[in-house]
N, C-alpha and C positions, 0 to 999 in steps of 0.2 A: 560703240559701248557694249560691253558684254559682262555677264556675271563671271567672276573668277573666284578662286580660293587661295588660301595661304595655309601652309603647314610648317610649324616651327620657324617662322620667318621667310620661307621660300614660296614664292608665287607658283600656283600649279592651275591647270585647267580644272574647272569645277566638276567635270565628269570623271576625273581620275580616281581610281580606286586607291584609297589611302588608309582605310581603317583596317587595323591588325584584328584578326579573329579573337586575339587575347587582350584587346584594349578593355580596360575595366569599365569605361563609358558604355561600350558596346555590350558588355556581359552583365554589368550591375547598375548601369545608370550612375556610375561613381564619378561624378564630375560636376561642373559649374558652367554657367553661361551667362552671357549679357547680349542684348541687342541695343545698338545706338543708331540713331537716325542721322542721316547726312542731308543737309540743306545747302544748295548753291555751293557744293564742294566742300562743306565745312561740317565737322561733327557737332552735334548739339548736345551739350551738358555731358561731354565725355568724361570729365573729372569724377563727378559723383557716380556715374556708371562703374569706372574703374575702382572707385573707393568701395562700392558694393561688391565688386568682383572679389577684391582681396578679403574682405569681410566672409563672403561665402567660402573661400579657400581656407581661412582660418578655422571656420566652423566645421569643416570636413577634414582638417589636418592635412590639406595637400600643400605641399611646399609652393610658395610663389617663386618661380624661376625667372620671371620677367619683370623688369621695372616698369613704372608708369611711362617712362620716356620711351621704352622699347615698344610698349603696346601702342602708344600714341603714333609712333613712327609706322607701325603695321597698318593701322587705320589709314594713314595718309597715303602709304604705299598702295593700298587696295584701290582707294579713290583715284589716285593718279593712274594706275595701270589699267583700271577698268574704263575710265573716262565717264563713269556715272556720277553725275552731279546731285542728284536727289535719289538717295538710296537708304537701304537698311543694311547695317553690317552685324552679322552673327559671329560671335566669339565664343568659343568652347574650350575648357581645359578639363581633361580627364586626369585621373591619378596616375595613368600610364599603361604600359603593356607588361603583363606578368602572367605566369600559369594561374589558372582559375583557383582561387581561394577566398572564402569570405573575409577573412581578416586581412588588415592592410599588409601588402608585400613589402620588403625591404629593399632599399637601393634601387628604386624605380624613378624615373624622370617623368614627370607630368608631360601630357602631350597637348599642344596648342593647334587648333584648327580654327580658320575663319573664313567668311565668305562675304561677298557683296553682291546684292541684287537691287535693281531699281524699286523704288518705293511703289506700292500698290495704289492704284487710283480708285480701287473699289471702295475704300472707306471714305472718300471725300463726300459722297452724297449722304452718308450717315452723319458726318460731322455738321453738314449744313442743315438737314431736315430732322435728324434725330433717328434713333433705331428702336427696334423692338427688343425686349428682353423678357426672361422668365426667371422665376425662382426655382432653384434646384437644390437637392441635398448636397452638402459639402462633405465629400467622401475621401478627402485627401489625408496624408499623414500629418504629424503634429509639428513638423518643422517648415512651415510654409515660408518662414522668413528667410530661408536659405533658397537662393535662386539656383536650385539643383536641376540635374537632368531627369529627376524623377517626376514625370509630368503626366502619368497615366491618368490620374484622377481628373486633371484639367482637361485632357484630351476627350475623355469620356463625357464630361460635363458639357464641353463645348459641342460635341456632337449631338448630345441630347437637345440642346437649344437649337442647333441648326436644323435638326429633324422636325422640330416644331416650328419653323419658320422665323426663328429669332437670331439676333446677331450675337447676343451674349447671354450666358447663363449666370445669374447672380446667386451665389451660394449661401446656404443656410446650415450652420452647425448648432444642434441643440437649442433650436429657436431663434438664435442670433445670427443676423445677416453679416457675413464676413466680407467677401469681395467677388469680383467676376472671375471667370476662369482664366482670363489673361489681362485682367485689369483691376484697378482699385475701384470703389463704388462710393458714391456720395449722394445725399439727398439734401433738398432745400425745403426748410419749413419756417415760414414767417422770416424770410431773408436770412436766416442763419443755415449755414452749411454744416451737415453731420456726416461723419465718417467713422468707421471701426477704429478703435485706438491701436497703435502700433504694438504688436506683440508677435509670438510665435505662430499665430493663426492667420497671419496675412503677410504678404510681401510688402515691404517698404518700398513703394514705387518711387523712382526719381521724379516723375511727373507729379505724383502724389505730394511729394515733399516740396516741389515748387508751388504747387497749389496752396498748400498750408502756410508755408513759410514765407514765401515772396509775393505770390500774385493776390491772395486774399488779404494779406497784410496791406499791400500797397492800395488795394481798392476800398479798405475800410470794411471788409465782410469778415463777420465772426465765424470762426470754424470751431466746432465742438468735436473732440475726439472722445466718443462714447458708445457703447454698445447699444444696439436697438434691435427690435424684433420685426417681424413681418407686417404686423398691424400699423406700425410706425411708418414704414416704407409706403404702404398702401394710401396712407393719408398725407403724403408728401406733395407739395406743389411742384416741385422739379426733381429731377434726378439726372446724374451723368456719371459716366466712367471715365478713368484717366489712364494712360499708358503711353509708352514710347511711340508705338505704332498708331493707337487709337487717338493720341493727343487727348483732346477734351471732346468727348462725343456725348451729346444728349441722348437720354432715354426718354421716348414720348409714350411708349406703350410698355406695361409690365403685367404679364399674365393675361394678355389680350384685353387689358383695361387701360384707359388713358391715364398717364401721370399728370395731375393737375388738369390744365386745359387741353392736353393732348398735343401741344406743340411746344418749341423750344422756349424755355422760361428766360426771363431777364438776367437773373443772376447767373445762370449757366452761360449765357451769351457773353456777359461781361468777362467772366473768367476765361472763356475760350478766346476772346478777341486779346486779352492781355497775354495769354500764352503765345499767341502768334506774334505779339510784339516783342516778346523775348526772343523767340527764334530770329526774328528780323535783325535785331540788334547783335545777337551772338554770331550769326552766320552771314551778316551783311546781305541779307535777301532783301529784294526791292519788289 
């Protein structure tokens, strides 16, 4: 088993230098990406990830030059050639290679790069016991709904949280809590789950959508998509984040204060277990 890469459909060594000096992803962050988890040799929720990829391409006016079937084939090829059964596959499409100019170049072919690496075991403890988080200013641009390569605001926020001994930074814009630096954010009050409504200020996470439209519905849990402030969060009984890599990860400490009892709450645990059940069913994991 070894990490490998793929460029425009061709398998390469992951250490191979393949980024052109004039690739617009390299120079402008002019591109989009997705990360899909692999369990037991099967991609989980690949269709909604690719649907979101195509939406991001449309929003940035980058032509879609690969079909869903081709992208599925590339994911399966990476799994087969790497031999990695539990992994994360990173997919990136840039506008392409062209002499540097801010406006869109003409007659440029988008560039696809992908890689596969084993899943990190570092998050497993957080999923079981919960993690620490802190509130930080949301200093990102105004199109957070596009899964673009422009992640510097997220990177700075994540580092701020890490430097403070936290796993995640929960972002606040104009007094309203939005989402994590690499996750969506939920709180639980009186057995009702609250999260920021879908708009340009948050990413519509694939896991977030599963929680709202499938998991909570099946469990009979009410989800409210409504704006809330820091005071609301601090009075919550439970909190958790969702994401492809983080799955459903409880937050037990926020700003060095316990969330609720300071341990993983029952609503979060129910949602977490149901999420794992979905993975088991789709990926035939035992």
